[in-house]
N, C-alpha and C positions, 0 to 999 in steps of 0.2 A: 467640473468642466476642464480645468487646467490639467488635472491628473489624467483624464481620458485622452486629451490631445497629446500629452507628453508620452503616454504609453504607445499611442499609434505612431508617433514620430520615431520612437525607439525601435518599434517592430519594423518600420520601413527602413530605418538606417541600418539595423543589424538583422539582415534577412536570415531566416532559419536555414541552417545548414543540414546536411544529410544526417539521418538518425545515427547516433552513436551506438556502439555495440555494448558489451557488458560493462566495460570500464573506460575511463578517460582520464588523462593527466592534464591539469590546467597549466599548460605552458604559456609562454609570453604572448603568443598570437591569440589566445582564447580569453585573456583577461583584459577588461576595459576599465577605465577609471576617469571620473569627472569630479570636480569640486561640488560639495553640497551647498545648500543655501548658507549654512554657517561658514563654509569655506570661502564663498564669495564675499560675505560680509567681513570676514577676517582679512581678505586681501584688500578690500576697500578701506578698512581702517588703517592698514599699513601704508597705503598710498597717501591718506590724509596725514598720517604721522610724518612721513618723509617730506611732504610739501610744507607742513608746519615747521619742521626742523630747518628746512632750507630758508623759509621766510624769516624765521627768527634766529637763524644760525645757532641752533641748540645742539651742542655736541652730545649731550646725554640723550636727546631725542633720537639722533642718528643711531646711537648704540642700542637703545631699546628697540627701535624699528628693525635693525639688522638682526638682533637676537630673536625677535619674534618671526622674522622671515626665515631664519635658519630653522626655528622650531617647525614652521609650516612645511619646509622642504623635508625635514626628517619624518614628519607625520605622513607625508606622501609616500616615502620609501617604505615605512613600516606598514602602511595600509596595503600596499601592493604585496609585500612579502607575506602578509597574513593570509592571503588567499592563493598566491602563486604556488605552483607545483604540488598542489593537493591532488591526490588520486581519488577519483570518485567512482564507486562501484555500485551497481544496482543490487538491491536485495530482493527478497521475496515479497510479493503483495498478496495478502490473504483475501479470499473471496468475501464479498459483502452482499447485502440485500439492497434492492432498489429503495431509495429513500434514506439509506444510512450513509455513512462516510467510509470510503475505502482508505486503507492505510498502506502507503507506499514507503518502504524502507530503503534508504540510500546510505551507504557506508563511506565515510570520509577517512582517508588514510594519510597520515602525516609522517613523511620520512625525514623531516628536518630536525634540527636540534633546539627548536623553540616551540612552545605551545601556541596553537592557533586559537585566538580568542574570538568569541561572539561571531561565529560563522552563521549566516542566515540562509534559509532556504524558503523559497516562495514559489507559488504558481501564478497567482493573480496580482502580485505586488501590493496586496492589501493585508493578507494574513501571512505571517512568517513564523518559523521556529528557529531557535538559535541553539547552537551547540559549541562546546569547546573541544578541540582535538588535541589530545596530549602528545608529548614528544615521542616520536617513533611509535605511535599508537593509532588506534582506529576508534572512531565514534560513530554510532548510528544516528541518523536523522530521519524521523518518521513524520511524513507529511500526510495530513488528512485532506482528502478531496471528495466533494459530494458525489455520490453515485445516484444520479437522477433516473436512470433507466437501465433495464436489464441488458445483458450482452457483454461485450468486451469494452473495458474502460482503460484508456491510456492517459497518463498524466500530462502528455504534451510537453511543451517547452517549459522547463524549470529554470529559475534564476538562483544562483549561488552568489552571495554578496557579503560584504563586510564594510563597516565604517570605523573599525578599530584603528588607532587608539583614541583619537581626539574628535572624531566625527566631522572632520574638515573635508574628507574625500570619501567618495563612494566607489568601491571597486567591485566589479561583478563579472560573472561568466555565465553563459547560457549552456544548458544541458538538454539534450534530446536523447535520453537513454531509451533503449529498446526494452521497455517493460510494460506490463499490462496486468490487469486482474479481471476476474469474472464476476459480474454482478448478477446475482440470482433474482428471479422475480420476487416482488414483495408478497409474502404469504397473506392469503386472503383473511380478512377479519370483518365480520364473523365468518368462520369456516363452515363448509358443508360437512355433514357426517361422513366418516369413512365408508367406502363401499363394503358390502358383505364379503367376508373372507370365506374361502373354500379350503377343503382339506384334500390331500392326496393320499391314496390308499397305500402307496409304496414309499412315500417320501420319508416316513419315520424310520423304516428299517434300512433303506439304502443310504440315507444321509447320516443316520445315527443321531437324529435330532427330534425324536418323539418326546413326549412329555410325561410318560407314565412310569416306566420301570428303568432303574439305573442299570446300565449294561457295561460300564467300564470307563477308562480314561484314555485320552490321547494328548499329544503335544498341543499346546495352545497355538492357534493361528490368529493373526491380526484380523480383527473384525468379529471374533466370537463374542456372543452376548455376555456381559459381565455376570448375570445370574448363573451361567453354566460353567464359570471358572471354579476350579477346586481350590478355594482359598485356604482350606485347612492343610491341604498338601503343600501349598506355597509357604505356609507358616512353618512347616517342618523342613524347609529348605530342599524340597523335592522339585522345585521349578514350577513354572506355570503349566498347568494341565487343564484340559477341558473335559467335563463330564459328558458321557454319551448316554442316551436314553433310547429305549425301544418301546414299542407299543403303539399308542395313538399317533398318527402322523401329525407333523407340524402344520400350523395354520399358514395358508398361502393367500396373499392379498395382491390383487392386480389393481393398479391405479391407472385407469384408462381414460384417455381423452374423450372417448365416445360415451363414457358414463356420466358426463356432465350435461346439464340442460342444453338442448340444441340452440336456444335463443341467446346463449352466453357468448360474448365476444372472445376473440383469441387471447387477448392479454388477460382477461378475467379467468379464462380456463387455465392459463399457465400459473396464475397466482393461486388458484385453488389446488392445482397439482403440487405446487411447492408446499402448500400447507399440509396436504395429505402425506407427502414424503416425510415431513418433520413429525407428524403425528404417528405414522407407521413406524418410524425409527424409534420414537419414544416408547411405543408399545412393545418393541422387541420382536415383532413378527417378521416373517419372511415375506417380502413384497417385491413386485416388479412394476415396471412403468411402460406404458404404451403411448406413443405419440404418432401422429401421421408420418409414416415413413421411417419410424425408429422404434426399437423395442429393446428394453433392458430386462434381462432375465431375473428370476427370483434370487434374492440374496439378502444378507443382513450385514450390519456393521457400518462404521463411519465412512469407509471408502465407498461403499455402495450408496450411502446417503448422498455423498458429494457428487457421484456420477449422476444420480437421479435428479439432483438440483441443477447440475450443469447442463443437462439435456434441455430442460425448458428455457434456461438462460440463453442458450445459443440457437433456440428453435427459429428457423427461418432466416438465420444469418450465416454468413460465411465463416467457417472455423479457421482461426489463425493460430498456428502453433507458436 
């Protein structure tokens, strides 16, 4: 209860600012600092020590109290310096499936002459990761955020903080980086069987991707199926080449929204289409995708798989670049 009230108060006190761009430097105006519970207790003990020394005229008590006070002031300075002037740059966020955790990478760059220790990063103030940023170096911080539903996932407001070196002070800065990841629909389990594939009479000759007679080699293109790569030629230092075949045409598979049972809901349809895309990619066949108002032509490869998973993920939503 106390933690929830505290978080609401901090959100009200430090209103979200405009979304940052690719990177941001944590200058003086962006870093906040307050004493922790241990810091408050430390200050209370100092007050008691000073009052006791005054009451009993203890010179050594004054010396000890002032030494500890100086230690507290130095800890405050070092806590601020540990986070100030860090450069925060957004990284890439890999796509995830609904129900999994999305990984957002943030790069922390230290241009100073001292290592930044125990820099924490959190989204919900409950789970945090900690990294050390070396002198004149960069350290990645990877934050896991639950991907609860398909579509575009933004991390929202993040908190970068530190309590180094003594834990007496809590220094933090809010981040609102312009970053996002795509959350694919959760693949259906158990899946429906793949639709029946068809063959094209001319596809094998025109594309050079039939399956019967070897007809030559060409330069490797990204997305070519691994079984068609001429690995023996690569072992002879001839570079990556792809084997061409003629004869029977390649198998063509259409994954169509209309092929699913009519009583199935939209989200279930998208889940089954995502499963079909993964199964078709694993089978190495040429496949296309049909959605209401959208069509992806026949192709193969990882890039095509990602496009066919992205289409159901963003189905019915506004696409944000």
